[in-house]
C-alpha positions as CSV (number, residue, x, y, z in Angstrom):
1,M,-37.6,-113.6,2.2
2,L,-35.7,-110.4,3.0
3,F,-32.8,-109.8,0.8
4,P,-30.2,-107.6,2.6
5,E,-29.0,-106.0,-0.6
6,D,-32.0,-103.7,-0.2
7,E,-30.6,-102.3,3.0
8,G,-27.4,-100.7,1.8
9,L,-24.9,-98.5,3.5
10,Y,-26.8,-95.4,2.5
11,A,-30.0,-96.6,4.2
12,M,-28.0,-97.5,7.3
13,K,-26.4,-94.1,7.6
14,R,-29.9,-92.7,8.4
15,T,-30.1,-94.8,11.5
16,D,-26.6,-95.2,12.8
17,R,-26.8,-92.0,14.8
18,E,-30.0,-92.9,16.6
19,N,-28.6,-96.4,17.2
20,E,-25.1,-95.2,17.9
21,M,-23.8,-97.9,15.6
22,E,-20.3,-98.3,14.2
23,A,-19.5,-100.9,11.6
24,T,-15.8,-101.4,11.1
25,G,-15.0,-103.2,7.8
26,L,-18.5,-103.0,6.3
27,R,-17.5,-100.3,3.8
28,E,-14.6,-102.4,2.5
29,I,-16.9,-105.4,2.0
30,E,-19.4,-103.3,0.1
31,E,-16.6,-101.9,-2.1
32,E,-15.5,-105.4,-2.9
33,F,-19.1,-106.4,-3.6
34,G,-19.2,-103.4,-6.0
35,D,-16.0,-104.5,-7.6
36,R,-17.3,-108.0,-8.3
37,L,-20.6,-106.7,-9.8
38,C,-18.6,-104.4,-12.1
39,H,-16.3,-107.3,-13.1
40,A,-19.3,-109.5,-13.9
41,F,-21.0,-106.8,-15.9
42,S,-17.8,-105.9,-17.8
43,S,-17.3,-109.6,-18.5
44,G,-20.6,-109.7,-20.4
45,K,-23.2,-110.6,-17.8
46,S,-26.4,-108.5,-17.9
47,V,-28.0,-106.9,-14.9
48,A,-30.8,-109.5,-15.0
49,E,-28.3,-112.4,-15.2
50,I,-26.3,-111.1,-12.2
51,V,-29.6,-110.8,-10.3
52,R,-30.5,-114.4,-11.0
53,M,-27.1,-115.9,-10.3
54,T,-26.8,-114.1,-6.9
55,G,-30.4,-114.8,-5.8
56,C,-31.4,-111.1,-5.6
57,K,-35.1,-110.4,-5.9
58,K,-34.7,-106.8,-7.0
59,A,-32.4,-105.6,-9.7
60,V,-32.4,-102.0,-8.5
61,S,-29.5,-102.6,-6.1
62,V,-27.3,-104.1,-8.8
63,Y,-28.4,-101.4,-11.3
64,K,-27.6,-98.5,-8.9
65,V,-24.2,-99.9,-8.0
66,L,-23.3,-100.1,-11.7
67,Q,-24.6,-96.6,-12.2
68,R,-22.5,-95.2,-9.4
69,R,-19.5,-96.9,-10.8
70,G,-20.2,-95.4,-14.3
71,L,-20.9,-98.6,-16.2
72,I,-24.5,-97.7,-16.8
73,G,-25.8,-94.3,-17.9
74,S,-26.4,-92.1,-14.9
75,S,-29.7,-90.7,-15.9
76,V,-32.9,-92.2,-17.5
77,K,-35.4,-89.8,-18.9
78,R,-39.0,-90.5,-18.2
79,S,-40.3,-92.5,-21.1
80,R,-43.8,-93.2,-22.3
81,F,-42.5,-96.5,-23.7
82,K,-43.3,-99.3,-21.3
83,G,-42.3,-102.2,-23.4
84,P,-44.4,-105.1,-24.7
85,P,-47.1,-106.5,-22.4
86,E,-45.2,-109.8,-22.1
87,L,-42.5,-108.0,-20.1
88,E,-44.7,-106.2,-17.7
89,N,-44.8,-109.0,-15.1
90,P,-41.1,-110.1,-15.5
91,L,-39.9,-106.5,-15.1
92,G,-42.2,-106.0,-12.2
93,R,-40.9,-109.0,-10.4
94,M,-37.4,-107.9,-11.0
95,G,-38.1,-104.4,-9.7
96,M,-36.9,-102.7,-12.9
97,S,-38.6,-100.4,-15.4
98,F,-38.5,-101.0,-19.1
99,A,-36.5,-97.8,-19.5
100,Q,-33.9,-99.0,-16.9
101,W,-33.6,-102.3,-18.7
102,C,-33.1,-100.6,-22.0
103,N,-30.5,-98.2,-20.4
104,S,-28.6,-101.2,-19.0
105,W,-28.3,-102.6,-22.5
106,R,-28.0,-99.1,-24.2
107,F,-31.1,-99.6,-26.2
108,D,-33.4,-96.8,-27.2
109,P,-36.8,-97.5,-25.5
110,K,-38.9,-96.5,-28.5
111,S,-37.0,-98.8,-30.9
112,A,-36.8,-101.5,-28.3
113,E,-40.6,-101.5,-27.7
114,A,-41.3,-101.7,-31.5
115,E,-38.8,-104.5,-32.1
116,L,-40.0,-106.6,-29.1
117,S,-43.7,-106.2,-30.0
118,V,-43.2,-109.4,-32.1
119,I,-41.7,-112.4,-30.3
120,D,-39.1,-113.9,-32.6
121,A,-37.3,-116.8,-30.9
122,S,-35.0,-117.2,-33.9
123,S,-33.9,-113.6,-34.4
124,L,-30.2,-112.9,-33.9
125,A,-30.8,-109.2,-33.5
126,E,-29.1,-107.9,-30.4
127,I,-32.3,-106.8,-28.6
128,H,-34.0,-110.2,-29.2
129,V,-30.9,-112.1,-27.9
130,A,-30.9,-109.8,-24.9
131,A,-34.6,-110.4,-24.2
132,R,-34.1,-114.2,-24.5
133,R,-31.2,-114.1,-22.0
134,D,-32.9,-111.9,-19.5
135,F,-36.4,-113.2,-19.7
136,P,-36.2,-116.9,-20.5
137,G,-39.6,-117.6,-19.0
138,T,-41.1,-115.3,-21.6
139,Y,-39.0,-115.8,-24.7
140,E,-37.7,-119.3,-24.3
141,K,-41.0,-121.2,-23.5
142,G,-40.6,-124.9,-23.9
143,K,-36.8,-124.6,-23.9
144,G,-36.0,-125.4,-20.3
145,T,-37.8,-122.4,-18.8
146,L,-36.2,-121.3,-15.5
147,N,-38.2,-122.1,-12.4
148,L,-37.5,-119.1,-10.2
149,E,-38.6,-120.7,-7.0
150,E,-36.4,-123.7,-7.5
151,W,-33.5,-121.4,-8.5
152,E,-33.9,-119.3,-5.3
153,R,-33.8,-122.4,-3.1
154,E,-30.7,-123.6,-5.0
155,I,-28.9,-120.2,-4.7
156,N,-29.8,-120.0,-1.0
157,S,-28.1,-123.3,-0.4
158,C,-24.9,-122.3,-2.1
159,G,-21.8,-120.6,-0.6
160,T,-20.4,-120.4,2.9
161,V,-22.8,-120.4,5.8
162,H,-21.7,-117.8,8.4
163,S,-22.4,-117.8,12.1
164,F,-22.8,-114.7,14.1
165,H,-21.6,-113.6,17.6
166,I,-23.1,-110.8,19.5
167,D,-21.8,-110.0,23.0
168,W,-22.3,-107.3,25.5
169,D,-19.1,-105.2,26.1
170,H,-19.1,-103.8,29.6
171,R,-16.4,-101.3,28.9
172,L,-18.1,-99.9,25.8
173,E,-21.6,-100.5,27.2
174,R,-22.6,-101.6,23.7
175,F,-23.3,-104.8,21.9
176,V,-20.4,-106.0,19.7
177,G,-21.2,-108.2,16.7
178,T,-18.7,-110.3,14.7
179,I,-18.6,-113.0,12.1
180,P,-16.1,-115.7,13.0
181,G,-13.5,-115.9,10.3
182,V,-14.0,-112.4,9.1
183,E,-11.6,-110.6,11.4
184,S,-11.9,-107.2,9.7
185,L,-15.6,-106.8,10.5
186,S,-16.9,-105.5,13.8
187,V,-20.3,-104.0,14.5
188,V,-20.9,-102.0,17.7
189,G,-24.3,-100.7,18.7
190,K,-26.9,-100.1,21.4
191,N,-29.5,-102.3,19.7
192,P,-28.7,-106.0,19.3
193,S,-31.3,-106.5,16.5
194,F,-29.8,-103.7,14.5
195,V,-26.3,-105.2,15.0
196,M,-27.6,-108.5,13.8
197,R,-29.2,-106.9,10.7
198,V,-25.8,-105.4,9.8
199,L,-24.1,-108.7,10.3
200,F,-26.7,-110.5,8.2
201,R,-26.1,-107.9,5.4
202,A,-22.3,-108.4,5.6
203,A,-22.7,-112.2,5.4
204,W,-25.0,-111.9,2.3
205,L,-22.4,-109.6,0.6
206,L,-19.6,-112.0,1.4
207,K,-21.7,-114.9,0.0
208,V,-22.3,-113.0,-3.3
209,I,-18.7,-112.0,-3.5
210,G,-17.7,-115.6,-3.4
211,M,-20.3,-116.6,-6.0
212,L,-19.2,-113.9,-8.4
213,D,-15.6,-114.6,-7.9
214,G,-15.5,-117.3,-10.6
215,I,-16.7,-115.0,-13.4
216,G,-13.8,-114.2,-15.8
217,K,-11.6,-116.9,-14.2
218,N,-13.1,-120.3,-14.8
219,Q,-16.7,-119.4,-15.7
220,A,-17.9,-121.8,-13.0
221,I,-21.1,-119.9,-12.5
222,K,-23.8,-121.0,-14.9
223,I,-27.3,-119.6,-15.2
């Protein structure tokens, strides 16, 4: 499944000139999406937890937004520390390096690798607690291990389902795409498939915004 968080505004800027695309209101939706991510992170959710609760497949989009907003260190030095072998597959599926994971928690990679080399399900040390939270399939075996495929299906069924309208505007000689109920958004372009891709991204962002809105208010979102 394609997750539109991987097709951000920065990627779209490279193609809007050739497609002569104009997306009114998309930047504001992306800013609100960033605000919600920052609020979730500041409220105590980790990058991995945010990724799971929103149905993302790659953590890098969340990680980079938080970096741009200054909530995660802006630079990660190349590190020869790759973490324990048990985390290689979980980190790979998440699209996150061990150094990035450590950076998001403000752990030193060298110390983190040494401490996590022994799985201790009872340790209350911060790094072991973080590992159990972020990688329940590895560190919480036999304790309600998360089925990621079932979780993805559940997440995809949550939230508002948006419909899309794409019409040909004879005056503009362009396709105009809208999402009914989202009056601030309008996408104009020569290529209808590109217009649809932008609308799909906007709808995904709006869905995630709604899902994250409960954090810090009623804690309705559980993972």
